[in-house]
C-alpha positions, 0 to 999 in steps of 0.5 A: 319281533324283528329289530328296526335297524333303519335299513329298508329292504325290498324284495320282489316276487316272480312274475304272476298274473292278476285277476284279469290275467295281466302280468304283475309282480309283488314288491315288499318293503320292510325295515324289520318293524314296518311292512308294505306291499305293492304291485307293479306295473301299477306301482301302487302300495296295496297293504301297509303296516306302519308307514306314514302316508307320505312314506307310502307315496315315496314308496310308490314313487320309487316303484315308478322310477325303478319300474324297469329294474323291478320288472327285470328282478321279477323276471329273474326270480326262479320260484323253484330255487326255493325248493331246491337244495344247494 
């Protein structure tokens, strides 16, 4: 099991499409023990393992307040980089 170092990490997926064909991206938060995944632009946590309800609200607030930055991050994710050797 990963160690909880107290530092919350965020990762952002590339832009993809939801069931209705609308653009969206996944945002994952983890501190090594707890994990939560949300979606933007909805800014809603869709799965949670270990975060308290108040913390989930704070994560959703963070996504809302930083939506444009998160969208930019998602637009710059190159899926092919994962398959390319450097």
